[in-house]
N, C-alpha and C positions, 0 to 999 in steps of 0.2 A: 497706840497701839494694845490689843489684847496679847494674852498668852495664848496660844494655840494647843497649848498642852491641857490646858483645862478641860477640854470636851472630850479627851481621848483616853479617860479610863473614869470609871465609877461604877454605879450600878443603876440597870434599868429597872425601873416599878419598885425601887428599893430592894429588891432581893438577888437579880440575875448580874452577876459581876461580869464587866468589859473592859478591857486594855488593847487599846488601838497603836500603842508606843511600839516603838521598833523594839524586837527581842533580842537579848543579850543572852551571852551565855552564864554569866551571873544570875540573871533574873528567871532564866528556866530552870537553875538547880536551885533556886528559892522557893519555886512554886511546885517542882515534882517531887521535892525530897525535903521536907519537913519534920524534924524529928520532934514528937511532943504535939503536933499539927492535928487537925482532924484527917478525916479519910479523903474527904473532898477539898481541891485548893483551887483556886481561881484559875482559869488558863491563862497559858503564856502569851497568846494572842487571840485575841476573837473576845466571843461571847460565851460564858458558862463555867464550866468545872472539868477537873482532869483530876486523877488520882493522886493522893501523897504516897510515894513507892517507900515513904520509911514508916507508913503505918501497915501493922501487920493484916489488917482486913484487906488492904489494896491486893494483897499477894493471893488472897483469897480470892478475891473477885477475878485475878487474873488466871488462877488456877482453875476456878470451875468454868468459866468461859472456855478455855482451852480443852477442856474435858468435854464440854457440851460439842464443841467444833468436832473433835475426834471421833466422837460418840455418832455424831450425825453423820459424818463422813463415811463409817464403818457400816451404819445402817442403810442411811440412802443410798 
């Protein structure tokens, strides 16, 4: 019998991370808050990346996005 967990996490085309294991609080915290890690971290569930909120650049991205949304709502 094969282990079904072998095909639920890894990289598509060697670049795009995926993880379809059941999310846990510990896994979520380790993905979205990684002190010393890069700006982008693998998503908790699914394929792709999410922001690492322990990285200073993540807050710049969030602030710039909020400013653009606010500006667009005031202008438009």
